DONULO-295137 format. One record per residue: residue in three letters; x, y, z of N, C-alpha, C, CB in turn. Coordinates in steps of 0.001 Angstrom, whole numbers, padded with zeros to 6 digits, always signed. Glycine has a CB too. Layout:
N
ALAXYZXYZXYZXYZ ...
END
This chain:
241
UNK+001651+003062-019314+001560+002936-017857+001750+004305-017221+002615+001929-017315 UNK+000828+004694-016341+000912+005980-015645+001794+005833-014410-000502+006493-015250 UNK+002905+006552-014402+003896+006458-013326+004083+007832-012694+005253+005909-013860 UNK+004298+007844-011382+004617+009088-010693+005890+008915-009890+003459+009527-009781 UNK+006706+009964-009841+007904+009976-009020+007846+011154-008053+009172+010050-009900 UNK+008195+010890-006803+008314+011931-005794+009609+011715-005031+007093+011930-004833 UNK+010270+012797-004658+011523+012704-003917+011352+013308-002531+012662+013410-004676 UNK+011800+012565-001539+011731+012987-000137+013134+012966+000452+010772+012069+000685 UNK+013391+013866+001387+014644+013865+002138+014362+013387+003556+015299+015280+002147 UNK+015105+012401+004014+014895+011838+005344+015342+012853+006391+015663+010495+005511 UNK+014414+013281+007233+014679+014296+008256+015081+013654+009578+013447+015183+008459 UNK+015677+014458+010455+016146+013934+011738+015007+013334+012553+016829+015034+012536 UNK+013825+013969+012545+012722+013507+013374+012064+012246+012829+011695+014594+013506 UNK+012491+011798+011650+011963+010564+011067+012900+009374+011288+011720+010757+009577 UNK+013993+009594+012031+015034+008577+012172+015011+007885+013527+016383+009198+011954 UNK+015518+006654+013520+015779+005907+014741+017157+006304+015279+015698+004369+014482 UNK+017506+005848+016487+018814+006211+017048+020004+005835+016172+018975+005563+018378 UNK+019869+004790+015341+020991+004402+014484+021063+005212+013190+020892+002934+014150 UNK+020154+006176+013022+020173+007030+011844+019342+006545+010682+021545+007195+011395 UNK+018776+005347+010768+017926+004844+009687+016491+005319+009880+017977+003302+009626 UNK+015752+005357+008793+014390+005878+008842+013473+004914+009594+013856+006124+007419 UNK+012536+005457+010333+011511+004639+010970+010602+004053+009887+010687+005476+012001 UNK+010195+002814+010068+009338+002169+009067+008040+002947+008877+009028+000719+009477 UNK+007454+003424+009973+006200+004179+009870+006385+005456+009055+005669+004524+011267 UNK+007545+006104+009183+007806+007319+008401+007926+006999+006922+009082+008014+008891 UNK+008591+005894+006598+008678+005484+005195+007302+005168+004637+009596+004268+005046 UNK+006474+004507+005432+005115+004203+004987+004316+005476+004731+004400+003338+006022 UNK+004584+006525+005487+003914+007801+005231+004297+008367+003873+004252+008809+006327 UNK+005563+008188+003474+005969+008596+002125+005152+007848+001072+007479+008341+001911 UNK+005033+006523+001249+004288+005723+000279+002824+006161+000218+004380+004230+000634 UNK+002250+006396+001381+000850+006818+001452+000636+008145+000737+000401+006931+002909 UNK+001544+009094+000956+001411+010407+000344+001566+010323-001170+002439+011372+000926 UNK+002564+009573-001637+002785+009421-003074+001584+008763-003742+004052+008600-003338 UNK+001045+007722-003108-000128+007044-003662-001329+007978-003723-000471+005806-002831 UNK-001551+008761-002664-002706+009663-002626-002610+010733-003708-002821+010322-001249 UNK-001430+011324-003866-001255+012375-004876-001428+011805-006278+000132+013035-004739 UNK-000881+010592-006498-001002+009999-007831-002445+009637-008158-000123+008759-007939 UNK-003168+009081-007179-004577+008756-007407-005375+010008-007749-005177+008070-006172 UNK-005063+011108-007070-005738+012376-007366-005434+012816-008792-005307+013473-006364 UNK-004184+012697-009172-003740+013078-010515-004439+012251-011597-002222+012916-010635 UNK-004697+010972-011299-005309+010074-012278-006838+010118-012260-004846+008662-012029 UNK-007420+010880-011326-008863+011058-011337-009644+010117-010449-009346+010914-012697 UNK-008962+009327-009601-009705+008474-008681-009184+008631-007249-009613+007005-009123 UNK-008839+009876-006903-008346+010177-005564-009453+010616-004626-007290+011243-005630 UNK-009064+011348-003593-009989+011714-002527-011172+012546-003028-009252+012477-001455 UNK-010910+013516-003905-012005+014367-004376-013053+013554-005136-011460+015487-005271 UNK-012597+012638-005999-013548+011815-006751-014325+010903-005811-012817+010979-007820 UNK-013653+010294-004834-014351+009388-003939-015289+010121-002991-013358+008581-003149 UNK-014954+011364-002633-015886+012151-001827-017214+012339-002550-015276+013513-001485 UNK-017171+012428-003869-018393+012611-004660-019318+011409-004556-018043+012865-006119 UNK-018737+010226-004276-019557+009019-004160-019582+008514-002716-019027+007917-005100 UNK-019304+009438-001782-019418+009154-000348-018575+007945+000061-020882+008915+000024 UNK-017315+007924-000412-016439+006784-000175-015014+007252+000096-016468+005823-001372 UNK-014144+006310+000432-012734+006642+000634-011881+005383+000463-012510+007271+002039 UNK-010603+005609+000102-009649+004522-000032-009116+004102+001338-008493+004934-000954 UNK-008888+002793+001514-008155+002292+002677-007129+001275+002201-009123+001658+003729 UNK-005984+001276+002862-004962+000270+002582-005382-001042+003230-003560+000725+003101 UNK-005365-002129+002478-005762-003422+003047-004594-004390+003191-006832-004055+002189 UNK-003508-004167+002444-002378-005085+002517-001157-004385+001932-002679-006421+001761 UNK-000004-004514+002606+001226-003872+002143+002416-004737+002517+001373-002450+002744 UNK+003318-004917+001560+004575-005613+001830+005734-004774+001297+004579-007034+001186 UNK+006718-004514+002155+007916-003772+001782+009111-004701+001944+008083-002475+002647 UNK+009943-004798+000907+011167-005585+000954+012351-004641+000780+011169-006699-000143 UNK+013298-004708+001719+014404-003757+001759+015673-004355+001157+014665-003311+003197 UNK+016333-003587+000289+017688-003903-000160+018683-003174+000727+017891-003515-001653 UNK+018394-001909+000999+019145-001092+001942+018144-000231+002698+020225-000214+001216 UNK+018487+000108+003938+017577+000941+004709+017931+002410+004489+017637+000577+006217 UNK+016966+003252+004098+017250+004686+003960+017713+005271+005287+016004+005441+003454 UNK+018622+006243+005201+019186+006850+006403+019028+008366+006376+020663+006477+006546 UNK+019378+008979+007505+019252+010419+007646+019918+011156+006485+019853+010870+008967 UNK+019186+012117+005965+019627+013015+004893+019665+012357+003522+020985+013553+005216 UNK+019313+011077+003427+019176+010463+002105+018036+011129+001345+018930+008937+002226 UNK+018213+011266+000054+017114+011680-000821+016542+010420-001462+017596+012715-001916 UNK+015276+010158-001155+014613+008950-001643+013678+009321-002785+013832+008239-000501 UNK+013895+008726-003935+012962+008901-005048+012049+007690-005093+013716+009089-006408 UNK+010771+007929-004865+009774+006861-004875+009009+006913-006186+008804+006984-003665 UNK+008996+005790-006869+008242+005638-008109+007053+004739-007832+009131+005057-009251 UNK+005882+005119-008321+004683+004330-008048+003780+004281-009266+003923+004903-006854 UNK+003003+003208-009354+002026+003071-010432+000943+002077-010008+002714+002610-011753 UNK-000302+002264-010467-001346+001276-010237-001091+000060-011124-002753+001877-010514 UNK-001392-001140-010590-000985-002343-011317-002111-003349-011521+000140-003008-010592 UNK-003354-002918-011383-004471-003813-011647-005548-003718-010587-003985-005227-011747 UNK-006627-004453-010799-007709-004457-009804-008609-005659-010002-008534-003162-009887 UNK-009309-006022-008933-010387-007006-008970-011661-006263-008579-010101-008241-008005 UNK-012705-006989-008295-013941-006333-007847-013756-005650-006504-015079-007346-007756 UNK-012876-006209-005663-012777-005711-004294-011516-004916-004004-012854-006847-003352 UNK-010409-005164-004730-009141-004500-004405-008462-003949-005653-008200-005471-003691 UNK-007742-002845-005448-006873-002276-006477-005436-002387-005989-007251-000785-006791 UNK-004529-002731-006883-003133-002927-006484-002272-001756-006957-002587-004257-007052 UNK-001206-001509-006196-000270-000421-006506+001138-000863-006117-000666+000904-005759 UNK+002101-000517-006971+003497-000884-006751+004326+000354-006407+004075-001589-007997 UNK+005443+000117-005702+006375+001192-005350+007816+000681-005493+006111+001706-003891 UNK+008706+001552-005906+010137+001302-005788+010772+002536-005172+010782+000962-007176 UNK+011882+002333-004444+012596+003446-003837+014075+003372-004146+012375+003467-002335 UNK+014648+004495-004587+016084+004573-004876+016673+005787-004172+016344+004649-006408 UNK+017973+005707-003868+018632+006834-003212+019205+007804-004239+019741+006337-002281 UNK+019938+008810-003766+020463+009855-004635+021504+009335-005617+021058+010956-003804 UNK+022022+008117-005363+022990+007503-006275+022337+006474-007189+024113+006848-005483 UNK+021015+006476-007228+020227+005567-008062+020363+004109-007628+020643+005705-009512 UNK+020722+003878-006359+020791+002520-005819+019441+002132-005223+021910+002407-004751 UNK+019040+000895-005449+017749+000443-004938+017762+000377-003420+017387-000923-005522 UNK+016739+000943-002809+016550+000896-001366+015493-000125-000970+016168+002265-000844 UNK+014365-000104-001683+013268-001003-001334+012310-001131-002499+012525-000505-000085 UNK+011433-002101-002400+010300-002238-003311+009103-002653-002474+010591-003280-004460 UNK+007925-002276-002929+006724-002539-002137+005538-002801-003045+006423-001363-001198 UNK+004676-003695-002591+003422-004000-003278+002278-003770-002304+003410-005468-003824 UNK+001152-003300-002820+000049-002954-001925-001297-003261-002552+000117-001485-001546 UNK-002285-003434-001678-003676-003618-002091-004537-002611-001346-004163-005078-001819 UNK-005514-002054-002062-006370-001006-001505-007827-001340-001764-006020+000371-002106 UNK-008688-000881-000860-010127-001060-001014-010816+000294-000915-010684-002038+000053 UNK-011994+000374-001483-012848+001553-001338-013980+001201-000387-013404+002035-002723 UNK-014127+001998+000674-015201+001776+001636-016270+002852+001503-014648+001751+003066 UNK-017508+002442+001741-018610+003389+001825-018464+004201+003113-019986+002653+001779 UNK-018515+005510+003014-018261+006360+004179-019325+006194+005268-018193+007816+003750 UNK-020527+005849+004907-021593+005722+005912-021610+004346+006575-022946+005993+005272 UNK-021399+003296+005789-021503+001941+006326-020157+001305+006625-022253+001076+005368 UNK-019070+001879+006110-017711+001312+006209-017608-000052+005535-017296+001188+007676 UNK-018504-000348+004629-018456-001619+003910-017736-001440+002576-019882-002174+003685 UNK-017026-002490+002116-016314-002407+000833-017276-002211-000328-015478-003667+000603 UNK-016811-001477-001332-017608-001251-002527-017037-002044-003693-017663+000246-002869 UNK-017896-002373-004628-017506-003109-005832-016827-002139-006798-018746-003793-006504 UNK-015527-002295-006997-014778-001351-007825-015256-001340-009268-013306-001680-007783 UNK-015751-002481-009750-016182-002554-011155-017428-001725-011415-016442-003998-011550 UNK-018119-001294-010355-019352-000516-010524-019170+000974-010230-020431-001074-009627 UNK-017921+001388-009919-017700+002778-009515-017208+003668-010647-016713+002825-008389 UNK-016887+003094-011808-016473+003864-012988-015294+004792-012667-017657+004688-013526 UNK-014265+004215-012046-013090+005000-011670-011985+004953-012717-012551+004512-010353 UNK-012196+004164-013776-011184+004026-014846-009846+003550-014295-010992+005364-015578 UNK-009901+002570-013409-008680+001976-012883-008010+001134-013968-008983+001116-011629 UNK-006689+001162-014048-006000+000336-015055-006191-001148-014760-004492+000676-015097 UNK-006263-001948-015818-006529-003376-015653-005319-004151-015156-006995-003963-016954 UNK-004113-003720-015513-002918-004439-015063-001706-003532-015153-002695-005719-015898 UNK-000575-004061-014698+000683-003321-014707+001778-004185-014132+000562-002007-013918 UNK+003044-003823-014318+004158-004625-013818+004132-004746-012293+005482-004016-014267 UNK+004505-005927-011802+004607-006183-010369+006079-006128-009949+003977-007561-010004 UNK+006341-005641-008738+007730-005491-008290+008196-006642-007404+007888-004188-007542 UNK+007261-007405-006834+007613-008518-005967+007305-009816-006691+006852-008441-004616 UNK+008246-010736-006643+008150-011947-007461+007025-012876-007022+009457-012695-007421 UNK+006761-012944-005717+005708-013823-005232+004372-013088-005193+006060-014366-003842 UNK+003300-013850-005218+001966-013266-005135+001761-012670-003746+000875-014327-005444 UNK+001238-011450-003693+000976-010795-002414-000268-011409-001782+000801-009259-002597 UNK-000044-012189-000724-001155-012826-000012-001395-012100+001306-000866-014333+000238 UNK-002628-012160+001766-002958-011552+003042-002424-012423+004186-004488-011353+003170 UNK-001936-011753+005234-001463-012476+006414-002633-013100+007157-000679-011540+007348 UNK-002364-014223+007776-003337-014890+008636-002787-014935+010063-003655-016329+008115 UNK-003644-014946+011081-003161-015056+012460-002330-016314+012664-004333-015047+013434 UNK-001319-016224+013539-000515-017380+013902-001329-018320+014801+000790-016935+014611 UNK-000823-019544+014935-001516-020525+015779-001428-020179+017255-000944-021908+015550 UNK-000323-019550+017654-000165-019207+019070+000716-017975+019196+000439-020393+019869 UNK+000548-017269+020312+001324-016072+020610+001859-016182+022023+000471-014786+020439 UNK+003033-015585+022260+003711-015773+023529+003563-014591+024493+005157-016030+023279 UNK+003252-013418+023961+003163-012226+024805+001934-011414+024403+004455-011363+024691 UNK+001456-010602+025347+000298-009757+025081+000520-008369+025662-000981-010385+025662 UNK+000159-007356+024899+000142-005978+025395-001205-005359+025049+001317-005136+024789 UNK-001491-004223+025679-002739-003514+025377-002439-002053+025093-003749-003642+026545 UNK-003246-001483+024236-003106-000072+023905-004499+000521+023722-002237+000124+022622 UNK-004654+001762+024183-005898+002490+023932-005611+003539+022871-006462+003147+025246 UNK-006404+003546+021806-006136+004384+020639-006217+005863+021016-007130+004065+019502 UNK-005126+006613+020833-005152+008050+021142-005653+008865+019949-003749+008534+021555 UNK-006059+010082+020224-006532+010983+019172-005450+011231+018133-006990+012311+019773 UNK-004177+011277+018552-003079+011585+017635-002886+010529+016558-001802+011743+018407 UNK-003501+009349+016709-003363+008287+015707-004466+008324+014647-003367+006935+016391 UNK-005415+009246+014783-006557+009309+013859-006214+010182+012660-007817+009856+014576 UNK-006582+009705+011459-006226+010438+010244-007431+011129+009617-005593+009497+009235 UNK-007253+011570+008389-008265+012363+007682-009577+011613+007490-007733+012792+006336 UNK-009519+010288+007470-010726+009488+007290-011422+009159+008612-010384+008210+006567 UNK-010859+009632+009734-011521+009460+011019-011204+008162+011732-012969+009552+010831 UNK-010270+007372+011186-009881+006124+011848-008364+006098+012035-010353+004886+011024 UNK-007858+005036+012680-006417+004925+012888-005716+004827+011538-006076+003696+013773 UNK-004671+005633+011365-003899+005581+010126-003109+004278+010058-002949+006794+010022 UNK-002988+003735+008852-002333+002431+008685-000907+002403+009225-002318+002051+007226 UNK-000199+003525+009168+001193+003542+009625+001306+003363+011133+001859+004842+009216 UNK+000274+003760+011870+000316+003680+013323+000378+002240+013815-000891+004373+013916 UNK-000317+001320+013135-000314-000069+013553+001102-000657+013508-001258-000885+012670 UNK+001850-000301+012474+003219-000808+012361+004099-000182+013446+003799-000511+010952 UNK+003900+001092+013712+004675+001760+014770+004410+001102+016121+004327+003269+014836 UNK+003126+000867+016443+002784+000209+017701+003400-001187+017772+001261+000125+017864 UNK+003383-001895+016652+003885-003271+016623+005375-003320+016915+003599-003916+015267 UNK+006141-002448+016277+007587-002429+016501+007897-002059+017950+008274-001439+015537 UNK+007183-001078+018487+007387-000684+019884+007099-001864+020824+006482+000525+020243 UNK+005996-002563+020580+005614-003684+021450+006622-004821+021351+004211-004194+021087 UNK+007104-005114+020152+008088-006184+019975+009395-005863+020684+008350-006425+018491 UNK+009808-004604+020653+011042-004214+021337+010905-004350+022848+011418-002778+020975 UNK+009722-004067+023371+009524-004164+024816+009458-005616+025284+008249-003433+025220 UNK+008833-006476+024480+008502-007813+024968+009442-008916+024493+007124-008152+024556 UNK+010013-008766+023290+010808-009837+022703+012179-009318+022292+010084-010448+021496 UNK+013045-010226+021913+014403-009856+021520+014392-009373+020075+015382-011052+021693 UNK+013765-008227+019858+013590-007694+018508+014699-006690+018219+012190-007033+018345 UNK+015611-007085+017374+016697-006196+016989+017305-006721+015699+017771-006086+018116 UNK+018199-005943+015133+018791-006336+013870+018164-005582+012715+018646-007827+013661 UNK+018750-005729+011556+018291-004995+010377+017050-005652+009793+019404-004920+009316 UNK+016025-004868+009562+014771-005375+009013+014935-005652+007521+013617-004370+009258 UNK+014531-006847+007110+014603-007224+005689+013259-007048+004986+015070-008675+005551 UNK+012170-007249+005710+010849-007057+005104+009821-006769+006182+010433-008296+004284 UNK+008776-006060+005785+007638-005762+006656+006373-005995+005853+007697-004291+007210 UNK+005422-006693+006443+004106-006816+005817+003036-006517+006843+003903-008224+005213 UNK+002020-005777+006408+000882-005445+007266-000402-005727+006503+000937-003955+007732 UNK-001297-006461+007142-002610-006758+006579-003663-006198+007522-002807-008294+006361 UNK-004649-005523+006953-005660-004833+007759-007018-005515+007578-005748-003327+007367 UNK-007692-005759+008702-008958-006485+008684-010160-005580+008943-008926-007591+009709 UNK-010034-004648+009881-011140-003730+010161-010589-002450+010762-012177-004379+011115 UNK-011426-001441+010849-011000-000133+011325-010975-000084+012855-011922+000957+010775 UNK-010166+000835+013375-010167+001150+014800-010273+002658+014953-008886+000601+015509 UNK-010845+003102+016078-011163+004507+016257-010656+004996+017612-012677+004736+016132 UNK-010671+006298+017787-010212+006886+019043-010945+006265+020235-010419+008411+019027 UNK-010176+005890+021243-010754+005303+022446-010884+003798+022419-012077+005884+022681 UNK-010772+003174+021232-010824+001712+021177-009647+001114+021949-010812+001220+019707 UNK-009884+000011+022596-008803-000721+023243-008402-001887+022346-009227-001221+024658 UNK-007103-002016+022102-006596-003107+021284-005679-003983+022113-005859-002571+020047 UNK-005789-005271+021896-004901-006262+022489-003882-006657+021426-005696-007513+023016 UNK-002591-006523+021734-001534-006868+020795-000925-008199+021210-000451-005756+020736 UNK-001071-009193+020351-000526-010520+020603+000780-010653+019819-001548-011641+020201 UNK+001850-011104+020480+003187-011077+019912+003804-012468+019913+004074-010105+020684 UNK+004625-012723+018885+005382-013970+018860+006543-013844+017890+004476-015159+018472 UNK+007446-014814+017937+008561-014867+016992+008906-016319+016731+009798-014093+017530 UNK+009694-016569+015678+010154-017921+015392+011680-017942+015361+009569-018431+014050 UNK+012293-019105+015279+013756-019181+015323+014447-018604+014095+014174-020600+015489 UNK+013693-018296+013070+014282-017846+011815+014319-016323+011681+013519-018434+010661 UNK+014014-015599+012758+014087-014146+012712+012841-013468+012207+015211-013741+011875 UNK+011701-014142+012287+010423-013534+011914+009636-013209+013181+009604-014479+010980 UNK+009058-012029+013201+008274-011554+014342+006846-011281+013876+008911-010268+014970 UNK+005882-011567+014754+004474-011480+014383+003694-010696+015440+003873-012890+014205 UNK+002760-009892+014951+001861-009153+015845+000443-009277+015300+002288-007642+015973 UNK-000485-009565+016176-001909-009550+015834-002588-008551+016746-002557-010973+015970 UNK-003265-007567+016159-004032-006606+016934-005509-006941+016854-003777-005176+016440 UNK-006152-007030+018006-007581-007356+018001-008290-006590+019101-007804-008873+018175 UNK-009599-006488+018967-010427-005822+019966-010844-006858+020993-011674-005135+019315 UNK-010412-006709+022257-010663-007759+023252-012135-007979+023574-009941-007431+024512 UNK-012955-006940+023400-014371-007108+023738-015099-008001+022741-015056-005753+023803 UNK-014760-007842+021443-015448-008620+020404-014579-009711+019805-015920-007705+019307 UNK-013281-009728+020159-012301-010651+019564-012160-010448+018051-012706-012099+019851 UNK-012552-009283+017561-012418-008979+016135-010975-008614+015825-013370-007828+015721 UNK-010393-009279+014842-009033-008963+014425-009012-007637+013677-008456-010088+013546 UNK-008066-006775+014030-007932-005454+013403-006808-005455+012373-007672-004373+014468 UNK-005669-006047+012721-004547-006071+011776-003570-007170+012164-003827-004699+011733 UNK-002714-007542+011220-001609-008463+011465-000350-007894+010826-001924-009885+010907 UNK+000770-008073+011506+002064-007594+011007+003060-008730+011082+002571-006362+011819 UNK+003894-008834+010034+005004-009784+010010+006273-009017+009660+004744-010948+008988 UNK+007308-009172+010466+008586-008499+010229+009690-009539+010230+008858-007403+011301 UNK+010501-009547+009185+011648-010453+009148+012934-009669+009258+011646-011291+007865 UNK+013876-010202+010024+015168-009542+010254+016312-010421+009744+015361-009228+011763 
END
């Protein structure tokens, strides 16, 4: 099994007022570790550029044992754990400087054609992706579905600062927007136990998104981002506290 480890130190500008790391900042660590490892294994950005394609995150679930805090040194271990025709899976674990578990995460990724933005068949790309590997989350990682109803709505226009190297909104931005919207509209507080984000389609600079918000009595909060003009769903987020 091909494994990579990277260590990050939580900086002041990555922290919330209580000293714990922002979820979006932690997701950036995962994204960077995954990108570097894919490059190392021969199916990263340079290889996909050769076939006019790029990786996108399609589904991610993070489960927290402890929340990383300011000045913690986080060692993230990652490995690819299998693939189907449409998605490749990757696992993550995070430990602090005392070797205590902080979190574990499971993810699914797709390869899109750069010209059409349509998914590509991984079995035909000859990327030498591993067929399987150990999973870190006990339950099967399923994609989120929209809730039956939502209680609040906000709107956001995508700024240039949210656009990444692939020319679309970076996956971490959706979670950041969701947490901000939940804090403004609902009684969102307390220690986060898990975060899941499922991505349906891309968004670009200038797009207007409608954020639909809701919560249940058990401490779960939900956000659905969609384009109001076409009613196309862009992403869904579930956060449990």
